C-alpha positions in Angstrom: -23.2 25.5 -13.3 -20.6 24.0 -10.9 -17.4 22.5 -12.1 -18.6 19.1 -11.0 -21.9 19.5 -12.8 -20.2 20.8 -16.0 -17.8 17.8 -15.9 -20.9 15.4 -15.7 -22.1 16.7 -19.1 -18.9 15.2 -20.7 -20.2 11.6 -20.1 -22.8 10.3 -22.5 -23.8 7.4 -20.1 -27.2 8.0 -18.3 -26.9 8.9 -14.7 -28.8 5.8 -13.5 -26.4 3.4 -15.3 -23.2 4.9 -14.2 -22.8 3.1 -10.9 -23.9 -0.2 -12.5 -21.2 0.1 -15.2 -18.6 0.8 -12.5 -19.6 -2.4 -10.7 -19.5 -4.3 -14.0 -15.9 -3.0 -14.8 -14.6 -3.7 -11.3 -16.0 -7.3 -11.6 -14.7 -7.7 -15.1 -11.2 -6.5 -14.3 -10.6 -9.2 -11.7 -8.1 -6.9 -9.9 -8.6 -3.7 -7.8 -9.1 -0.7 -10.1 -8.4 2.9 -9.6 -10.8 5.7 -10.1 -8.7 7.3 -12.8 -8.7 4.0 -14.8 -12.4 3.6 -14.4 -13.0 7.2 -15.6 -10.8 6.6 -18.7 -12.4 3.2 -19.5 -16.0 4.3 -19.1 -15.5 7.8 -20.5 -16.8 9.4 -17.4 -15.5 12.6 -15.6 -13.2 11.8 -12.8 -15.2 13.9 -10.2 -18.3 11.8 -11.0 -16.4 8.5 -10.7 -14.7 9.3 -7.4 -18.2 10.5 -6.0 -19.8 7.2 -7.0 -16.9 5.1 -5.6 -17.1 6.9 -2.3 -20.8 6.2 -2.2 -20.4 2.6 -3.1 -17.6 2.1 -0.5 -19.7 3.6 2.2 -22.6 1.3 1.4 -20.4 -1.8 1.3 -20.7 -2.5 -2.5 -17.0 -1.8 -3.1 -14.0 -1.9 -0.7 -10.7 -0.1 -1.0 -7.7 -2.1 -1.7 -4.5 -1.9 0.6 -2.9 0.7 -1.7 -5.7 3.1 -0.6 -6.4 4.0 -4.3 -7.9 1.0 -6.0 -11.3 -0.6 -5.4 -12.6 -4.2 -5.6 -15.9 -5.9 -4.8 -17.2 -5.3 -1.4 -19.3 -7.5 0.8 -22.6 -6.5 -0.6 -21.5 -6.8 -4.2 -20.1 -10.3 -3.5 -23.4 -11.3 -1.9 -25.2 -9.9 -5.0 -23.1 -12.1 -7.2 -23.7 -15.2 -5.2 -27.4 -14.6 -5.1 -27.5 -14.1 -8.9 -25.7 -17.4 -9.3 -28.3 -18.9 -7.1 -31.2 -17.5 -9.0 -34.1 -20.0 -9.2 -34.2 -20.9 -12.9 -30.4 -21.3 -13.2 -30.3 -23.1 -9.8 -33.0 -25.6 -10.8 -31.0 -26.5 -14.1 -27.7 -26.6 -12.1 -29.1 -28.9 -9.6 -30.3 -31.3 -12.3 -26.7 -31.5 -13.6 -25.3 -31.9 -10.0 -27.8 -34.6 -9.3 -26.9 -36.6 -12.3 -23.2 -36.2 -11.3 -23.9 -37.4 -7.7 -25.9 -40.3 -9.0 -23.2 -41.4 -11.5 -20.2 -41.3 -9.1 -22.3 -42.2 -6.1 -20.9 -39.4 -3.9 -21.8 -35.9 -2.7 -21.0 -33.0 -5.0 -20.7 -29.3 -4.1 -20.6 -25.9 -5.8 -18.5 -23.4 -3.9 -17.4 -19.8 -4.5 -14.5 -17.8 -2.9 -15.6 -15.6 0.0 -13.5 -13.2 2.0 -12.3 -15.7 4.5 -12.8 -19.0 2.8 -14.9 -21.0 0.3 -18.7 -20.6 0.6 -20.9 -23.5 -0.4 -23.6 -22.3 -2.9 -25.1 -25.6 -3.7 -24.8 -29.4 -2.9 -26.4 -32.7 -3.8 -26.0 -35.4 -1.1 -25.1 -39.0 -1.6 -27.6 -41.6 -0.6 -25.0 -43.3 1.7 -25.5 -42.9 5.4 -21.9 -42.0 6.1 -21.4 -38.4 4.7 -20.1 -35.0 5.8 -22.8 -32.6 6.7 -21.9 -29.0 5.4 -25.0 -26.8 4.7 -25.3 -24.3 1.9 -23.7 -21.1 3.2 -21.1 -23.0 5.1 -17.5 -21.6 5.0 -14.4 -23.8 4.7 -10.8 -22.8 4.7 -8.8 -22.1 1.5 -5.6 -23.9 2.4 -6.9 -27.5 3.3 -9.9 -28.0 0.9 -10.0 -29.0 -2.7 -12.3 -26.1 -3.7 -10.1 -23.6 -1.8 -6.9 -24.9 -3.3 -8.5 -24.6 -6.8 -9.3 -21.0 -6.1 -5.9 -20.2 -4.8 -4.2 -21.8 -7.8 -6.1 -19.4 -10.1 -4.8 -16.3 -8.4 -2.1 -14.0 -9.9 1.3 -14.2 -8.2 1.0 -10.9 -6.3 -2.6 -11.5 -5.1 -1.6 -15.0 -4.0 1.4 -13.6 -2.1 -0.7 -11.1 -0.4 -3.4 -13.5 0.5 -1.0 -16.1 1.9 0.7 -13.5 4.0 -2.8 -12.8 5.7 -4.1 -16.3 6.0 -4.0 -18.4 9.2 -2.9 -21.9 8.4 -4.8 -23.9 11.0 -3.9 -27.5 11.3 -7.2 -29.5 11.1 -5.7 -33.0 10.6 -2.2 -34.5 10.6 -2.3 -34.1 6.8 -3.1 -30.4 6.7 -0.5 -28.3 4.8 0.5 -25.5 7.0 3.9 -24.7 5.3 3.5 -21.9 2.8 6.2 -23.2 0.5 4.6 -26.7 0.5 1.3 -25.1 -0.3 2.8 -23.2 -3.1 4.1 -26.5 -4.6 0.7 -28.0 -4.3 -0.9 -25.0 -6.0 1.6 -25.2 -8.9 0.8 -28.8 -9.4 -2.9 -27.9 -9.2 -2.5 -25.2 -11.8 -0.6 -27.5 -14.2 -3.0 -30.4 -14.1 -6.3 -28.4 -13.9 -7.8 -30.0 -10.8 -7.2 -29.9 -7.0 -7.5 -32.4 -4.2 -7.9 -32.7 -0.5 -6.2 -35.7 1.0 -7.9 -35.9 4.4 -6.6 -32.3 5.1 -9.8 -30.8 6.4 -11.4 -34.0 7.9 -9.7 -37.3 8.7 -11.1 -40.1 6.6 -12.7 -37.6 3.9 -11.0 -36.9 0.6 -12.2 -34.5 -2.2 -11.4 -33.5 -5.8 -12.4 -30.2 -7.5 -12.4 -28.5 -10.9 -13.0 -24.8 -11.7 -16.0 -23.3 -13.4 -14.8 -20.3 -15.5 -16.3 -17.2 -17.1 -16.2 -16.2 -20.7 -12.7 -14.7 -20.1 -11.3 -17.8 -18.5 -11.4 -16.7 -14.9 -12.5 -18.8 -12.1 -16.1 -18.2 -11.0 -16.8 -21.1 -8.8 -15.6 -24.7 -8.2 -17.3 -28.1 -8.5 -16.2 -30.8 -6.3 -16.8 -34.4 -5.2 -16.0 -35.5 -1.7 -16.2 -39.0 -0.2 -15.0 -41.1 2.7 -11.7 -42.8 1.8 -13.2 -46.2 2.9 -15.5 -45.9 -0.1 -13.3 -43.9 -2.6 -9.7 -43.8 -1.7 -7.6 -40.9 -2.4 -5.7 -42.7 -5.1 -9.0 -43.5 -6.9 -10.4 -40.0 -6.8 -9.1 -39.2 -10.3 -11.5 -41.8 -11.6 -14.4 -39.4 -11.2 -12.6 -36.6 -13.0 -14.1 -37.2 -16.5 -17.6 -37.0 -15.0 -16.7 -34.0 -12.9 -15.3 -32.1 -15.8 -18.3 -32.9 -18.0 -20.7 -31.6 -15.3 -18.6 -28.5 -14.8 -18.7 -27.8 -18.6 -22.6 -28.0 -18.5 -22.9 -25.7 -15.6 -20.5 -23.1 -17.2 -22.8 -23.1 -20.2 -25.8 -22.4 -18.0 -23.9 -19.4 -16.5 -22.9 -17.9 -19.7 -26.3 -18.2 -21.5 
Protein backbone atom coordinates (compact mmCIF):
# COMPACT_ATOMS: atom_id res chain seq x y z
CA UNK A 1 0.00 0.00 0.00
CA UNK A 2 1.38 3.45 -0.92
CA UNK A 3 1.98 6.08 1.77
CA UNK A 4 -0.83 8.19 0.30
CA UNK A 5 -3.25 5.26 0.23
CA UNK A 6 -2.33 4.33 3.78
CA UNK A 7 -2.88 7.91 4.91
CA UNK A 8 -6.31 7.87 3.31
CA UNK A 9 -7.40 5.09 5.68
CA UNK A 10 -6.98 7.50 8.62
CA UNK A 11 -10.01 9.54 7.62
CA UNK A 12 -13.45 8.11 8.32
CA UNK A 13 -15.28 10.36 5.84
CA UNK A 14 -16.50 8.50 2.73
CA UNK A 15 -14.39 9.32 -0.32
CA UNK A 16 -17.29 10.76 -2.30
CA UNK A 17 -18.08 13.27 0.49
CA UNK A 18 -14.60 14.64 1.10
CA UNK A 19 -14.52 17.28 -1.63
CA UNK A 20 -18.03 18.45 -0.71
CA UNK A 21 -17.00 18.89 2.91
CA UNK A 22 -13.93 20.85 1.83
CA UNK A 23 -16.18 23.18 -0.20
CA UNK A 24 -18.51 23.53 2.79
CA UNK A 25 -15.66 24.39 5.15
CA UNK A 26 -14.10 26.90 2.74
CA UNK A 27 -17.48 28.62 2.36
CA UNK A 28 -18.18 28.50 6.12
CA UNK A 29 -14.82 29.99 7.05
CA UNK A 30 -15.45 33.18 5.11
CA UNK A 31 -11.69 33.71 4.63
CA UNK A 32 -9.09 31.78 2.59
CA UNK A 33 -8.16 28.49 4.31
CA UNK A 34 -4.93 26.50 4.14
CA UNK A 35 -4.77 22.82 3.34
CA UNK A 36 -3.30 22.10 6.77
CA UNK A 37 -6.23 23.82 8.50
CA UNK A 38 -8.73 21.89 6.37
CA UNK A 39 -6.98 18.59 7.13
CA UNK A 40 -7.09 19.28 10.87
CA UNK A 41 -10.69 20.55 10.88
CA UNK A 42 -12.05 17.66 8.80
CA UNK A 43 -9.74 15.01 10.30
CA UNK A 44 -8.45 14.03 6.88
CA UNK A 45 -4.90 13.14 5.81
CA UNK A 46 -2.94 16.08 4.45
CA UNK A 47 -1.97 14.30 1.20
CA UNK A 48 -5.66 13.65 0.48
CA UNK A 49 -6.64 17.24 1.19
CA UNK A 50 -3.86 18.70 -0.95
CA UNK A 51 -4.73 16.37 -3.82
CA UNK A 52 -8.40 17.39 -3.66
CA UNK A 53 -7.50 21.09 -3.42
CA UNK A 54 -5.32 20.82 -6.51
CA UNK A 55 -8.14 19.16 -8.46
CA UNK A 56 -10.71 21.72 -7.27
CA UNK A 57 -8.38 24.58 -8.22
CA UNK A 58 -7.72 23.15 -11.69
CA UNK A 59 -11.46 22.80 -12.30
CA UNK A 60 -12.26 26.34 -11.10
CA UNK A 61 -14.20 25.44 -7.93
CA UNK A 62 -11.52 26.91 -5.66
CA UNK A 63 -8.90 29.59 -6.24
CA UNK A 64 -5.60 30.14 -4.50
CA UNK A 65 -5.24 33.28 -2.40
CA UNK A 66 -2.42 35.80 -2.83
CA UNK A 67 -0.31 34.04 -0.16
CA UNK A 68 -0.09 31.00 -2.45
CA UNK A 69 -1.11 28.63 0.36
CA UNK A 70 -4.74 29.40 1.17
CA UNK A 71 -7.85 28.68 -0.87
CA UNK A 72 -11.18 30.45 -1.28
CA UNK A 73 -14.26 29.94 -3.49
CA UNK A 74 -13.49 29.93 -7.20
CA UNK A 75 -15.64 30.99 -10.13
CA UNK A 76 -17.58 27.73 -10.43
CA UNK A 77 -18.28 27.48 -6.69
CA UNK A 78 -19.55 31.09 -6.65
CA UNK A 79 -21.81 30.32 -9.61
CA UNK A 80 -23.04 27.21 -7.80
CA UNK A 81 -23.91 29.30 -4.75
CA UNK A 82 -25.75 31.85 -6.89
CA UNK A 83 -27.70 29.15 -8.71
CA UNK A 84 -28.59 27.53 -5.39
CA UNK A 85 -29.95 30.83 -4.08
CA UNK A 86 -32.01 31.10 -7.26
CA UNK A 87 -33.52 27.60 -7.06
CA UNK A 88 -37.11 27.68 -8.26
CA UNK A 89 -39.01 27.01 -5.01
CA UNK A 90 -36.98 29.46 -2.98
CA UNK A 91 -37.01 32.00 -5.79
CA UNK A 92 -40.80 31.86 -6.09
CA UNK A 93 -41.25 32.61 -2.39
CA UNK A 94 -38.55 35.26 -2.47
CA UNK A 95 -40.19 37.04 -5.38
CA UNK A 96 -43.49 37.11 -3.50
CA UNK A 97 -41.76 38.98 -0.66
CA UNK A 98 -39.98 41.31 -3.08
CA UNK A 99 -43.19 42.01 -5.02
CA UNK A 100 -44.99 42.94 -1.80
CA UNK A 101 -42.11 45.26 -0.89
CA UNK A 102 -42.08 46.92 -4.33
CA UNK A 103 -45.83 47.48 -4.15
CA UNK A 104 -45.63 48.88 -0.60
CA UNK A 105 -42.90 51.43 -1.36
CA UNK A 106 -43.84 51.96 -5.01
CA UNK A 107 -40.28 51.48 -6.28
CA UNK A 108 -38.05 48.79 -7.77
CA UNK A 109 -36.34 46.37 -5.39
CA UNK A 110 -33.24 44.29 -6.12
CA UNK A 111 -31.44 41.30 -4.64
CA UNK A 112 -27.69 41.33 -5.30
CA UNK A 113 -24.69 39.22 -4.34
CA UNK A 114 -20.97 40.02 -4.42
CA UNK A 115 -19.15 38.78 -7.49
CA UNK A 116 -15.47 38.96 -8.33
CA UNK A 117 -15.55 42.43 -9.87
CA UNK A 118 -18.79 43.93 -8.53
CA UNK A 119 -22.29 43.19 -7.31
CA UNK A 120 -24.40 40.78 -9.39
CA UNK A 121 -28.18 41.17 -9.59
CA UNK A 122 -29.84 37.87 -8.69
CA UNK A 123 -33.45 39.07 -8.74
CA UNK A 124 -35.47 42.24 -9.15
CA UNK A 125 -39.09 43.35 -9.08
CA UNK A 126 -39.81 46.42 -11.18
CA UNK A 127 -41.94 49.38 -10.25
CA UNK A 128 -44.97 50.15 -12.40
CA UNK A 129 -43.69 53.68 -13.06
CA UNK A 130 -42.49 54.37 -16.63
CA UNK A 131 -39.35 56.17 -15.36
CA UNK A 132 -37.02 53.48 -14.01
CA UNK A 133 -33.51 52.09 -14.38
CA UNK A 134 -33.13 49.00 -16.55
CA UNK A 135 -30.70 46.51 -15.00
CA UNK A 136 -31.30 42.92 -15.98
CA UNK A 137 -30.75 39.88 -13.73
CA UNK A 138 -27.09 38.96 -14.07
CA UNK A 139 -26.00 42.57 -14.52
CA UNK A 140 -22.84 43.68 -12.69
CA UNK A 141 -22.53 47.03 -10.92
CA UNK A 142 -19.47 48.49 -9.15
CA UNK A 143 -18.77 48.08 -5.45
CA UNK A 144 -17.72 51.64 -4.67
CA UNK A 145 -20.70 53.63 -5.99
CA UNK A 146 -23.76 51.47 -5.34
CA UNK A 147 -25.77 50.90 -2.17
CA UNK A 148 -25.45 47.11 -2.52
CA UNK A 149 -21.72 47.34 -3.16
CA UNK A 150 -21.04 49.60 -0.20
CA UNK A 151 -23.12 47.31 2.01
CA UNK A 152 -20.89 44.41 0.99
CA UNK A 153 -17.64 46.37 1.44
CA UNK A 154 -18.74 47.47 4.92
CA UNK A 155 -19.09 43.80 5.96
CA UNK A 156 -15.48 42.88 5.16
CA UNK A 157 -12.73 42.41 7.68
CA UNK A 158 -10.14 45.18 7.70
CA UNK A 159 -7.38 43.20 6.00
CA UNK A 160 -9.66 41.94 3.23
CA UNK A 161 -11.14 45.41 2.70
CA UNK A 162 -7.65 46.90 2.48
CA UNK A 163 -6.64 44.33 -0.11
CA UNK A 164 -9.77 44.81 -2.19
CA UNK A 165 -9.53 48.61 -2.13
CA UNK A 166 -5.92 48.40 -3.28
CA UNK A 167 -7.03 46.44 -6.36
CA UNK A 168 -10.21 48.32 -7.22
CA UNK A 169 -10.59 50.91 -9.95
CA UNK A 170 -12.55 53.91 -8.68
CA UNK A 171 -14.26 54.96 -11.89
CA UNK A 172 -16.13 58.28 -11.63
CA UNK A 173 -19.63 57.67 -12.99
CA UNK A 174 -21.23 60.94 -11.84
CA UNK A 175 -20.07 64.13 -10.10
CA UNK A 176 -21.09 62.51 -6.79
CA UNK A 177 -19.16 59.24 -7.19
CA UNK A 178 -16.73 58.71 -4.30
CA UNK A 179 -13.28 58.05 -5.78
CA UNK A 180 -11.13 58.85 -2.75
CA UNK A 181 -10.31 55.75 -0.68
CA UNK A 182 -10.28 57.62 2.62
CA UNK A 183 -13.69 59.15 1.96
CA UNK A 184 -15.03 55.73 0.99
CA UNK A 185 -13.66 54.25 4.20
CA UNK A 186 -15.54 56.92 6.17
CA UNK A 187 -18.71 56.09 4.25
CA UNK A 188 -18.24 52.38 4.97
CA UNK A 189 -17.71 53.05 8.68
CA UNK A 190 -20.98 54.98 8.76
CA UNK A 191 -22.70 52.16 6.87
CA UNK A 192 -21.36 49.56 9.28
CA UNK A 193 -22.55 51.54 12.32
CA UNK A 194 -26.10 52.21 11.10
CA UNK A 195 -26.71 48.89 9.31
CA UNK A 196 -27.75 50.22 5.92
CA UNK A 197 -26.06 51.81 2.91
CA UNK A 198 -27.01 54.45 0.37
CA UNK A 199 -26.23 55.60 -3.15
CA UNK A 200 -26.71 59.33 -3.55
CA UNK A 201 -26.72 59.57 -7.37
CA UNK A 202 -23.26 57.99 -7.39
CA UNK A 203 -23.81 55.44 -10.17
CA UNK A 204 -26.43 57.30 -12.21
CA UNK A 205 -27.42 60.94 -12.01
CA UNK A 206 -30.97 61.36 -10.77
CA UNK A 207 -31.11 57.87 -9.20
CA UNK A 208 -30.72 57.09 -5.48
CA UNK A 209 -30.78 53.80 -3.58
CA UNK A 210 -30.76 52.26 -0.12
CA UNK A 211 -29.71 48.70 0.81
CA UNK A 212 -29.68 46.35 3.80
CA UNK A 213 -27.83 43.05 4.28
CA UNK A 214 -29.21 39.53 4.23
CA UNK A 215 -27.11 37.37 6.55
CA UNK A 216 -26.49 33.68 7.13
CA UNK A 217 -26.90 31.82 10.43
CA UNK A 218 -23.48 33.05 11.56
CA UNK A 219 -24.24 36.69 10.87
CA UNK A 220 -22.21 37.00 7.66
CA UNK A 221 -23.48 38.86 4.63
CA UNK A 222 -24.96 36.63 1.93
CA UNK A 223 -26.72 39.11 -0.33
CA UNK A 224 -28.21 42.60 -0.20
CA UNK A 225 -31.76 43.83 -0.66
CA UNK A 226 -32.13 47.33 -2.03
CA UNK A 227 -34.63 49.88 -3.25
CA UNK A 228 -33.72 52.42 -5.90
CA UNK A 229 -35.77 55.30 -7.25
CA UNK A 230 -35.51 58.52 -9.26
CA UNK A 231 -34.84 61.40 -6.86
CA UNK A 232 -37.76 63.32 -8.37
CA UNK A 233 -40.09 60.64 -6.92
CA UNK A 234 -38.16 59.71 -3.77
CA UNK A 235 -35.48 62.15 -2.76
CA UNK A 236 -32.25 61.00 -1.17
CA UNK A 237 -33.25 62.59 2.14
CA UNK A 238 -36.50 60.61 2.12
CA UNK A 239 -34.92 57.24 1.32
CA UNK A 240 -34.78 56.30 4.99
CA UNK A 241 -38.58 56.30 5.05
CA UNK A 242 -38.58 52.93 3.25
CA UNK A 243 -36.06 51.39 5.67
CA UNK A 244 -38.59 49.63 7.99
CA UNK A 245 -40.29 47.92 5.04
CA UNK A 246 -36.91 47.04 3.52
CA UNK A 247 -35.64 45.48 6.74
CA UNK A 248 -38.86 43.51 7.27
CA UNK A 249 -38.63 42.07 3.75
CA UNK A 250 -34.95 41.23 4.26
CA UNK A 251 -35.80 39.37 7.46
CA UNK A 252 -38.42 37.27 5.63
CA UNK A 253 -35.99 36.37 2.83
CA UNK A 254 -33.34 35.43 5.39
CA UNK A 255 -35.80 32.98 6.94
CA UNK A 256 -36.41 31.42 3.52
CA UNK A 257 -32.69 30.97 2.96
CA UNK A 258 -32.11 29.40 6.37
CA UNK A 259 -35.07 26.99 6.32
